[in-house]
N, C-alpha and C positions, 0 to 999 in steps of 0.2 A: 504493499500500500504505499501511497505518497507520504511525505514528511508530516510528522506530528507537530502541531503548532498550539500555542497557547490561545485560547478562544477569546476571553474577556467578555464582558457584558452578558447578554442572554446565554452565550456559548460557554458555559462552565466547563473547565477541564478538571476531572477528579483524579484521586490518587490511584485509581484502578489501572490495569494494563490496557484498557481500550483506547486506541489511538484517536485523536481528533484532527480532521483535515480541513484546511482552508488555504485559499490562494488569494482571494480579494477581501480586504477588510470592509468594514461598514461604510467607509468613504469611498469605496471603488478603487482602492489602491492596492497594487499587488504587494504581498508580503513574502513571497518567495518566487524564484524563477518559474514562469509559466511553462506548462508542456507545450512541445512544438505545434500541436494542433491548434492551439489557442492564438498563436502569434499573428496569423494572417487575419484573424477576426471573422472570417466567413461563418463559421459554426456559432460564434457568439451572437453575431447579428441575427442569425436564424433563431437562436434561443430568445433573444430580446423580442423579435417579431411575434413569436409564439406566445410569449408571456403577455405582451400587450393585447393580443387578440383574446387570450383567455380572460384577462381582467375586464375587457369591454363586454365579452359575452356573459360574464359573472354579474356585472352591473346591470345588464339589460334583463337578466333573469330575476333579479331582486325587484327590479321596477315592475315587471309583469306580475310578480307575486303580490306586491303592494297594491296593484290596481285590479286584482281579482282575475287576472288572465292566466294564472298558473298556480300550482299548489305549493306546499311547503318546500323550501329550497335550501340546501346546505351550501353556503358560499365557500370559495376556495381563496379568498382575499388574503394575500400575504404569503400563501404557500404554493404559488404557481411554479416555482423552480423545479422541485423534484419531478413533477409530472412532465414538463417539456423535455427533461433530460432522459428520463427512461423511455419516454414515447418516441425519442429520436434514435436511441441506442438499440432498442429491442429490433430483432428481425421480424419480418412479417409472419413467419410460421411459429414464432414464439407465442406464449399465452400469457395475457394479463388477467389476473384475478383481483379486481379493484375493490376499494370500499367506496362510500358514496361521495367522496370529496376529490374525485379523480378526473374531473372534466378536462383539465389541461392536457393530461397524458392521452386520454381517450380520443381527443381530436387529432392528436398526431398519430394516433394508431389507425385512423381512418374513419371514426365515428362522425357522422353528420351532426352539426350543431343543432339543426331542426329536430334530430332524434333525442338529443339531450333534453331540449325543451319539452318534447312530446312526453318523455318519460316522467318528468317532473310535473307535467300537467295532468298526470294521472292516467296516461294511455300506455299500456304495456307494449304496444307496438314500438315504442321508443327504445326498447331493449333488444329488438329483433331486426334492426336495420342491417343491410349488407355490410356496412362499415365495421361491424363488430368482429367479422371473421369468425375465428374460433375463440376469441376472447370471452371471458365470463361477463354477465351483466352487472350492474351495480349491486353491491351487497350491503343492505341496510342493517341486518342483524350483526352485532359486533363480533368480529374476529372469525366468523364461521368460514370466511373466504380463505383463511390460512389452511384449513383442513382440505378444502377443495383444491388449493394450489398444490399441496403435497401429493394428493391423489393423482393429479395430472402429471406432475413431475415423475412420479413413480412409474406411470405408463411410459413416459419417454425413456425412462432408464431401462425398463424391461424390453422395450422395442429397439433399444440401441439407437435412438434418434438424438442427433445433436441440437435439441431444442430446449429452451429454457422458460420457466414460469416465473414472472415477477408478481409478487402479491404485496399489496400495500395495506397499511392500517394506521390509526391514530395511536397516541401514547397510551390512552385509556384501554384500548384493546389488547395491550400486552399483559394486563392483569387477568385476562380471560383464560379459562381452561383451554378453549379452543386453540388459542394461539400457542400456549405452552406444550400442548399435546402435539400439534402439528410440528413444532420446532423440535421436539424430541424425536419424532419419526424421521424428520428431515436429516438430522444428525446421525441416527442410527442406520438409515438406508442410503445416506450420501446421494440424495436425489438433487437434480438441477433446479434448485428454486432459490430465488432472492427474496428475503423478507426486508421490505423497506418500511420502516417505522417512520411516519411523519409526526415528529413530536412537536406539536404546535402549542404545547404548554397547558392545554385545557381538555379534560374529558367532560364536555358540557360545562358545568360550573366547578368541577373538582380540579384544582391545580395540580401540576406535575408533582410538587413537593408532598402533597397528600396522597398520592396514588401508590407510590412504591418507595421503599426505603433503600433501594440499591442506589449506588452512585450514578450509574447510567442505566438506560433501558437496554442499550445495545448488549451489555454484558450478560444479559439472559441467554445469549447464545452460547456462552462459555459452558454452562451446565449441560448443554445438549451436544457439546463437542463441535460447535459451529463457530468459525471465525467471526468476529464482530468489530465494528468500527463505528465511530461518530463522525459526522460530517456537518459542516455549516450549510444548513439546508436553504440559505438564501444566496448561495455562491455557486453559480452554474458550473464554474471551472472545477471546483472541488467536487461537485455531484457528478460531473462527467467522469472524472478520474476514478472515483469510488465505485460508482454504479457500473461504469464500463468494465472496471476490473472484476466486479463480482460477477457480471453476467458472463463474461469470457471464462472465468474460473469454473462456473457451473456448466457451461457448454462443453468444456473439455474433461468432464467426468470428475471433478475435484470436489463436488458437493455444494452444499448451501453456504450462504453468507447472510449475516444479519447486519443491516445498516440503519443507524439512527440519524436521520436527518433533522437537525434542530432548527426550528423556525418559530413562527408565532401566528396564531389565528387573529387576524386584524378585524375580523367580522364576529357577529353573534354566531352561535353554535348553528342555528338554522334561522330561517325568518320567523319562527315561532318562539324565538329566545329573545331575551334582553340582557345582553352581557353587562350592562352598566350596573346591574344589581350585584355583581360579584367580582368585577374586575375594577383595578385601581386606574384612574384615567392617566396618571403619570406613566405607569408601566406601558400603557398602549401608546402613549406619545413617543417613548423611547423606542418601542418596537417599530413604529413607522420609520424611524431614522435608519433601521437596519434591513428594511424590506428588500426583495430581490430585484424588482424591476427598476427602481431608481438606482440602485447599486451598480447594476450592470450598464444602465444608460450612462451614468457618470463615467464609468471606465471607457466606454465606447467614444464619448465625446472627447475625453481627455487624450485619447490616442488617435483621433483623427479618423475613426471608424464609422461615425455617425454625425449628422448635421441636423440643424433646425429644419432644413428643407425636407430632408428624409423623414424627419419626425412628423411634420405636417402631412406628407403624402401617406405615411403609414396610418395615421390616425383616421384619415379620410377613407382609406381602403378598408380598414378594420370596421369602421362604422357602417360601411355599405354591406360588407359580408355579413355582419351580425344582423342587420336589418332584414336582409333577404332571408336568413334563417328564421327570424321571427315571423315573417310573412308566410313562409312555408308552413311553419308550425300552426299559425293561426288559421290557415286555409285548408288544413287537413280535415277531411270529413270525419265526424265521430265514429268510433268503431261500432259494429253491430252489437246490440245488446245480447244477441245469441252467443257472443264471445264469452259471456259469464260462464257458459257451460261447455264451450267447444274444446278447450285445451286442458282439461282436468285428467282425463284418462285416455289411453289408447283405444279402449272400447267403452263407450259411455254406459254406466249402469243403469239399470231400469229406473232407479230412484231419481236419477238426475234427468233422464228422458221425461219422466212424469212432471218434474218441476218445470222443465223447459216448455212443456205443452201447456201447463197451467199459466205460466207467465205469458205466453203467446195469446192464449185465449183471453186472458185479462186485458192485454193490450188492444186486441180486436174489438173489445166491448167499450173502449174508451172513446 
């Protein structure tokens, strides 16, 4: 893994043996020599564009929920960086087992933004778009996606396929038995899976400090015999190095890795939450100074890789793309009410057929 550095601020480095990786500090300044791929800036600009689009798509989703055009929505504000990195580094035939705050990565994996909106608008067809490929849909139950990921990775190993599963979760999910059981199996079976913990400091209203007594969340991998590392989750260069290394390690038969990406949830837990009830405003203000989009933008400006003119064009382009996705979502005809019964069983049982007939009869009499 790359050089271990002192984090500072939100990014506490503890006395355990878990390394912490960072390349750009909170002011967008390099703190060590950058890897060769980052020097020409092409990939960094791509990461920046993807984060800007994800942030605008996120803003629009909240606006639609607030105006009754969409259901409850979990914002990804402040933690766009891990998603755009793994979404860029995974191969097409790899599999993503996401949790519910993974929109930035899903977009880069090929999911249509209109499908993202459709799903959070309450239409399950949003989980079945062609863009998902073999990726799993959003997992709202906490940590169960980790079990799915290990099962899929086990199939890859049995079939001797050089494919990798990336599964994500929040910090709170690492306290669930599902996560720990999956981790234990991944270590015992040496399956090609990357566990990416997006530590945004809050499990709804419970702070990281109250969730777990361990120095780091990454070190939970050690008990399962799985290598573990912390990374600045707001630094795309560090994320690229750590996630890329973990994916390639898994792909070449060396087993699982646990990554803890340290970031901060700048938004409410969902649009049904009010984080001002439990968070200190000063902590949120400081977290805004360390967020990933501004940090990378500063680096790009300082190194002549981005300009105000390019920024203006990007903002206009992103606004247009997001608006088109909104219109596609809003113009999608409602799904048939028969779909309540259509996808439950391979062969519909008599009891459900009777219910369907009763419902249709009731609708015919309206």
